[in-house]
C-alpha positions in Angstrom: 85.2 101.2 111.1 87.3 101.6 108.0 90.8 100.2 108.4 93.0 99.9 105.3 96.7 99.3 105.2 99.3 99.3 102.5 102.6 97.4 102.7 104.7 99.9 100.7 107.6 101.8 102.2 105.6 103.7 104.8 105.1 100.6 106.9 107.6 98.0 105.6 110.5 100.3 104.9 113.4 98.5 106.4 114.2 95.1 104.9 116.4 93.4 107.4 119.6 91.6 106.3 119.5 87.9 105.6 121.9 86.7 108.3 122.6 83.0 108.5 126.1 82.5 110.0 125.8 84.0 113.5 124.1 83.9 116.9 120.7 82.1 116.9 121.0 81.3 113.2 123.9 79.0 113.8 122.0 77.1 116.5 118.7 76.5 114.6 119.0 73.9 111.8 115.5 72.3 112.1 114.2 74.1 109.0 117.0 74.2 106.4 114.6 75.3 103.8 114.2 78.7 105.7 117.5 79.5 107.4 116.9 81.3 110.7 117.7 84.9 110.9 119.8 86.4 113.7 117.2 87.7 116.2 119.7 88.9 118.8 118.9 92.6 118.0 115.2 92.1 117.5 112.6 93.5 120.0 111.6 90.9 122.6 108.0 90.4 121.4 109.3 90.0 117.8 112.0 87.4 118.9 109.4 85.5 120.9 106.8 85.5 118.0 109.2 84.3 115.4 110.8 81.7 117.6 107.4 80.3 118.5 106.3 80.3 114.9 109.5 78.5 113.8 109.3 75.9 116.6 105.6 75.2 115.8 106.5 74.7 112.1 109.3 72.3 112.9 107.1 70.3 115.3 104.3 70.1 112.6 106.8 68.8 110.0 107.8 66.0 112.4 104.2 64.9 112.9 102.4 65.1 109.5 103.0 64.3 105.8 99.6 65.7 104.6 100.5 68.2 101.8 97.7 70.8 102.4 98.4 70.9 106.2 102.1 71.4 105.5 101.4 74.0 102.8 99.2 76.0 105.2 101.8 75.8 107.9 104.5 77.1 105.6 102.2 79.9 104.5 101.6 80.9 108.1 105.4 80.9 108.8 106.0 83.0 105.8 103.3 85.4 106.9 104.9 85.7 110.4 108.3 86.5 108.8 106.7 89.0 106.4 104.8 90.7 109.2 108.1 91.5 110.9 110.0 92.5 107.8 112.1 89.4 107.4 111.4 89.2 103.7 114.0 86.6 102.5 112.7 84.2 105.1 109.1 84.9 104.1 109.9 84.2 100.5 111.6 81.0 101.3 108.7 79.7 103.3 106.1 80.8 100.7 108.1 79.0 98.0 107.7 75.8 100.1 103.9 76.3 99.8 104.3 76.6 96.0 106.1 73.3 95.9 103.3 71.5 97.9 100.3 73.3 96.5 100.9 75.1 93.2 98.4 77.5 91.7 97.2 79.1 95.0 95.9 82.6 94.2 96.6 83.9 97.7 100.2 82.7 97.5 100.8 84.2 94.0 99.5 87.5 95.4 101.9 87.3 98.3 104.8 86.6 96.0 103.8 89.5 93.8 103.9 91.9 96.8 107.3 90.5 97.8 108.6 91.0 94.2 107.4 94.6 94.3 109.2 95.2 97.6 112.4 93.6 96.1 112.1 95.9 93.1 111.4 93.2 90.5 108.5 94.7 88.5 108.6 92.0 85.8 108.2 89.2 88.4 105.6 91.2 90.2 103.5 91.5 87.1 103.7 87.8 86.4 102.7 86.9 90.0 99.8 89.3 90.1 98.6 88.0 86.8 98.7 84.5 88.1 96.7 85.6 91.2 94.1 87.3 89.1 93.7 84.2 86.9 92.2 82.4 89.9 89.6 85.1 90.6 90.1 84.9 94.4 87.9 87.7 95.7 90.4 89.1 98.2 92.9 89.9 95.4 90.7 91.2 92.6 91.1 94.9 93.5 94.5 95.1 95.2 96.2 92.8 92.6 95.0 95.0 89.8 96.2 98.2 91.5 99.6 96.7 92.3 100.0 95.1 88.8 99.0 98.5 87.3 101.8 100.2 89.3 104.3 97.6 88.2 103.2 98.0 84.6 103.5 101.7 84.8 107.0 101.3 86.1 107.8 99.2 83.0 106.3 101.9 80.8 103.3 100.0 79.7 100.8 102.9 80.2 97.8 101.3 78.4 98.0 98.1 80.3 98.4 99.9 83.6 95.5 102.2 82.8 93.3 99.1 82.1 94.2 97.7 85.5 93.4 100.9 87.3 90.1 101.3 85.5 89.2 97.6 86.3 89.9 98.3 89.9 87.7 101.4 89.9 84.8 99.4 88.4 85.0 97.1 91.4 85.8 99.7 94.0 84.6 103.2 92.9 86.6 106.0 94.3 89.5 103.8 95.5 92.2 106.4 96.0 95.1 104.1 94.9 93.3 103.4 91.6 92.6 107.1 91.0 96.2 107.9 91.8 97.4 105.3 89.4 95.2 106.6 86.6 96.5 110.1 87.4 100.1 108.9 87.1 99.3 107.1 83.9 97.7 110.2 82.4 100.8 112.3 83.3 103.1 109.8 81.6 100.7 109.8 78.6 100.9 113.6 78.3 97.4 114.3 79.5 98.2 116.8 82.2 94.6 118.1 82.7 93.3 114.6 83.3 96.2 113.9 85.6 95.4 117.0 87.7 91.8 116.0 88.0 92.5 112.4 88.9 95.4 113.0 91.3 93.4 115.8 93.1 90.4 113.4 93.5 92.7 110.7 95.0 94.3 113.2 97.4 90.9 114.5 98.4 89.9 111.0 99.5 93.2 110.1 101.0 95.2 113.2 101.9 98.0 111.1 103.4 98.9 109.8 99.9 101.5 112.5 99.7 103.7 110.9 97.1 101.1 111.8 94.6 102.0 115.5 95.1 105.1 114.9 93.0 103.1 113.9 90.0 100.5 116.6 90.7 103.2 119.2 90.8 104.6 118.0 87.5 101.2 118.0 85.8 100.5 121.5 87.1 103.9 122.7 85.8 103.1 121.2 82.4 99.9 123.2 82.3 101.9 126.4 83.1 100.3 126.7 86.6 103.7 127.4 88.1 102.6 128.7 91.5 100.2 125.8 92.1 102.9 123.4 91.0 105.3 124.8 93.6 102.8 124.4 96.4 102.1 120.8 95.4 105.8 119.9 95.2 106.3 121.5 98.6 103.7 119.1 100.0 105.2 116.0 98.4 106.1 113.2 100.8 106.5 109.4 101.0 102.9 108.3 101.6 101.2 106.1 99.0 97.4 106.2 98.7 95.7 103.4 100.6 95.0 100.0 99.1 92.1 98.1 100.7 94.0 94.8 101.0 92.4 92.0 103.1 95.4 89.6 102.7 98.0 92.2 103.7 95.8 93.4 106.6 95.6 89.9 108.0 99.4 89.5 107.7 100.1 92.8 109.3 97.9 92.0 112.2 100.3 89.2 113.1 103.0 91.7 114.0 104.4 91.9 117.5 106.7 94.7 116.6 106.1 97.9 118.6 107.7 99.8 115.8 105.3 98.5 113.3 102.3 99.5 115.4 103.9 102.9 116.0 104.3 103.5 112.3 100.9 102.0 111.4 99.2 104.2 114.1 100.8 107.4 112.9 100.0 106.6 109.3 96.4 106.0 110.2 96.3 109.3 112.2 97.7 111.1 109.2 94.8 109.7 107.1 92.3 111.0 109.7 91.3 107.5 110.8 91.7 108.0 114.6 89.8 104.9 115.6 92.3 102.7 113.7 95.2 104.8 114.9 94.2 104.4 118.5 93.8 100.7 118.1 97.2 100.3 116.5 99.0 102.4 119.1 97.2 100.7 121.9 98.5 97.4 120.6 102.0 98.9 120.5 101.7 100.1 124.1 100.6 96.7 125.3 103.7 95.2 123.6 106.1 97.8 124.9 104.6 99.8 127.8 108.0 101.3 128.6 108.8 102.4 125.0 108.6 106.2 125.2 108.1 106.8 121.5 105.1 104.4 121.4 103.6 105.8 124.6 104.1 109.4 123.5 102.5 108.8 120.1 99.6 107.0 121.8 98.9 110.0 124.1 99.1 112.5 121.3 96.8 110.5 119.0 94.3 110.1 121.8 94.4 113.8 122.3 93.8 114.4 118.6 90.9 111.9 118.7 89.3 113.9 121.6 89.8 111.1 124.2 91.3 113.5 126.7 91.1 111.4 129.8 92.9 108.5 128.2 95.4 110.9 126.6 96.1 112.4 130.0 96.7 109.0 131.5 99.0 107.9 128.7 101.1 111.1 128.9 101.3 110.9 132.7 102.6 107.3 132.1 105.2 108.8 129.8 106.1 111.4 132.5 106.7 108.5 134.9 109.2 107.1 132.4 111.1 110.3 132.6 111.2 110.8 128.8 109.1 113.8 128.2 110.0 116.2 125.3 108.8 119.8 125.3 106.1 118.9 122.8 104.9 116.1 125.1 104.7 118.5 128.0 102.6 120.9 125.9 100.1 118.1 124.9 99.9 117.0 128.5 99.2 120.6 129.5 96.5 120.9 126.9 94.7 117.7 128.0 95.1 118.6 131.7 93.4 121.9 131.0 90.7 120.3 128.9 89.9 117.9 131.7 89.8 120.6 134.4 93.2 120.0 136.0 94.3 123.7 135.8 97.3 123.5 138.2 98.5 120.4 136.6 98.2 122.1 133.2 100.3 125.0 134.4 102.9 122.5 135.8 103.0 120.8 132.4 103.6 124.0 130.6 106.3 124.9 133.1 107.9 121.5 132.2 107.9 122.4 128.5 109.4 125.8 129.2 112.2 124.3 131.3 113.3 122.4 128.2 112.5 125.2 125.7 112.2 128.5 127.5 110.6 130.4 124.6 108.4 127.6 123.3 105.3 129.5 121.8 102.8 126.7 122.3 103.7 126.5 126.0 103.6 130.3 126.5 100.2 130.5 124.7 98.8 127.6 126.7 99.8 129.3 129.9 98.3 132.7 128.7 95.0 131.0 127.9 94.8 129.6 131.4 95.5 133.1 132.9 92.7 134.5 130.7 90.4 131.8 131.9 91.3 132.6 135.5 90.7 136.3 135.1 94.4 137.3 135.3 93.9 139.7 132.4 97.1 141.8 132.6 99.3 138.7 132.8 97.5 137.1 129.8 97.5 140.2 127.7 101.2 140.7 128.4 102.0 137.2 127.3 100.0 137.5 124.1 101.7 140.8 123.4 105.1 139.1 123.7 104.0 136.2 121.4 102.7 138.7 118.8 106.0 140.6 118.9 108.0 137.3 118.4 105.8 135.9 115.7 107.4 135.8 112.3 104.4 134.6 110.3 101.7 137.3 109.7 98.9 134.8 110.5 100.5 133.9 113.8 101.0 137.5 114.7 97.4 138.3 113.8 96.2 135.4 116.0 98.2 136.6 119.0 96.9 140.1 118.6 93.4 138.8 118.4 93.8 137.0 121.7 95.4 140.1 123.2 92.2 142.0 122.2 90.0 139.2 123.4 91.7 139.4 126.8 90.8 143.0 127.1 87.2 142.3 126.0 87.0 139.6 128.7 87.9 142.3 131.2 85.2 144.6 129.9 87.5 147.2 128.3 86.3 147.7 124.8 88.5 150.7 124.0 91.6 148.9 125.2 90.8 146.0 122.9 90.2 148.2 119.8 93.9 148.8 118.8 94.8 145.1 119.1 92.0 144.0 116.8 92.8 146.7 114.4 96.5 145.6 114.4 95.3 142.0 113.8 93.1 143.2 111.0 96.1 145.0 109.4 98.5 142.2 109.9 97.3 139.7 107.3 94.8 138.9 104.6 92.4 137.1 104.1 91.1 137.9 107.6 90.1 135.1 109.9 86.3 134.7 110.6 86.9 134.8 114.4 88.6 138.2 114.0 85.9 139.6 111.7 83.2 138.3 114.1 84.8 140.0 117.1 85.1 143.3 115.2 81.5 143.1 114.1 80.3 142.5 117.7 82.4 145.3 119.0 81.0 147.7 116.5 77.5 146.5 117.3 77.7 146.8 121.1 80.5 148.8 122.7 82.1 151.1 120.1 80.8 154.4 118.8 80.9 153.9 115.0 79.2 155.4 112.0 76.6 153.7 109.7 79.3 152.7 107.2 81.2 150.7 109.8 78.0 149.0 110.8 77.1 148.1 107.2 80.6 146.6 106.9 80.1 144.6 110.0 76.8 143.4 108.6 78.5 142.3 105.4 81.1 140.3 107.4 78.5 138.8 109.6 76.3 137.7 106.7 79.2 136.2 104.9 80.3 134.2 108.0 76.7 133.1 108.6 76.3 131.9 105.0 79.5 129.9 105.2 78.8 128.3 108.6 75.3 128.9 110.0 75.1 127.9 113.6 75.1 129.2 117.2 78.1 131.6 117.0 77.3 133.1 113.6 73.6 133.5 114.4 74.4 135.3 117.6 76.8 137.7 115.8 74.4 138.5 113.1 71.6 139.1 115.6 73.8 141.6 117.4 74.6 143.5 114.3 70.9 143.6 113.1 70.0 145.0 116.5 72.6 147.7 116.2 71.1 148.6 112.8 67.6 148.9 114.4 66.4 145.7 112.7 65.1 144.2 115.9 62.6 141.7 114.3 65.5 140.1 112.4 67.7 140.2 115.6 65.0 138.4 117.6 64.6 135.7 115.0 68.3 135.1 114.8 68.8 135.2 118.5 66.0 132.6 118.9 67.8 130.4 116.4 71.0 130.8 118.4 69.2 129.7 121.6 67.8 126.7 119.8 71.3 125.7 118.6 72.6 126.1 122.2 69.8 123.9 123.4 70.6 121.2 120.9 74.3 121.3 121.8 73.6 121.2 125.6 75.1 124.7 126.0 72.1 126.7 127.0 72.6 126.4 130.8 76.2 127.6 130.4 75.3 130.7 128.3 73.7 133.3 130.5 73.9 135.9 127.8 71.7 134.3 125.2 68.4 134.8 126.9 69.5 138.2 128.2 70.2 139.4 124.7 67.0 138.0 123.4 65.1 140.1 126.0 67.0 143.2 125.0 66.2 142.8 121.3 62.6 142.2 122.1 62.7 145.5 124.0 64.4 147.1 121.0 67.7 147.5 122.8 71.2 146.7 121.5 73.6 144.2 123.2 75.6 145.7 126.1 78.9 143.9 125.4 80.3 141.8 122.5 81.1 138.7 124.6 79.7 137.6 128.0 82.2 136.5 130.6 81.1 132.9 130.3 81.4 132.9 126.5 83.0 129.6 125.2 85.9 131.6 123.7 87.1 132.2 127.2 86.8 128.6 128.4 89.5 126.0 128.1 87.3 123.2 126.9 
């Protein structure tokens, strides 16, 4: 499992004040080298962790004079403070290590990261250089990337570029190194190189949204104004990931629920749901009654496809009495996906109590009505959603579902105007819409040869882009309508094989029936069977 973390603002944004003269600080004078912070407002697990670490450090100092042991203990105390964003205390503890054991590469690296967070790029460069001089394996790539960033901040483009290139030689395709090279190329006036490098970094790590600022500038320099506008609209605060073993070990010391919340959400944004679930699970264990952490955990579990666990987490949130309308919708979705239909309807009702016109809740309820065979209620709800939709793509999708509802009831003619309206509402057309239109023309509508040829063109394009069960089935249906039954039989047999591999064959009564029809040189009777996956909730 890949788990990489950065310590830049996304996860360590709030540097807490260095408070000495109040509360707990005034009572703790055992470690004068590292004045105690005021922990009165800290979360309970954080307060406990830092108090334990500080007491253990004081006890050790009372019982040993061995320099290496003391140095390692100071390092551990600094790590504990750093993990919880108490940066002045972390720096004070780490400087005690330097006094006892100068020249430690892992210490120099830590102090370089600290200097970066404190905005001192000159000191950061010096510390990272010191760390690299020792050739400690854990710092070879991250120290070069971080030093490159600091050098770039100072305007030393050539030196920064050399660091990023050295990092890439050790870790090919490292997104932070690619992003750094892209930024260097932009500063150097090489806009085309910048676009290529920044785009590669974002393709590997889409959550590195801060790069979109530089990408937008590079595109604008090339005169690609529309693309530049799109890139700048997508710009955010996320830095591309640095694979950083030292910072990872430190961050794992955290007992802050907020840290695990932010870390989990950051990992989810990067698409690493295994890591996100692990982070948020830790947050929930630390703060089981924190609604923000529990809500995020449930939502990320749902995104990861772990629906039973997601349902349990969101039911726990419901017991806390802190459900937002969005939380109710996600609970409704996972209740539906796990077969709890009445509970799903209840969850959607909860969302609509808070936001009476919430489209996601209305759509979820309409999908359940469609699944239950309440076609008029479902069609009416989809019609309302289509009428309210401002975005053409959203309107087209609701019209599509209005048409699908009529097809599910077996009324092809009633479905026709809704699909046509969806077709007219937006371009480019969605593959699901084109597939439905092609199936209708091939099975239940009276159309001419030109309309069937157009349906064949759509179906072939969809099949070429994504060959599989659904596209094979659609293309077979159109070939049969054109009288090409040999091709239809071959494609339908391929669809049956795909269904068998996916464990879907027993749930698809129409597949074998349509194969028999094509073998008898007959066309399909209807575009979608009643048990087609499109009408199911899972």
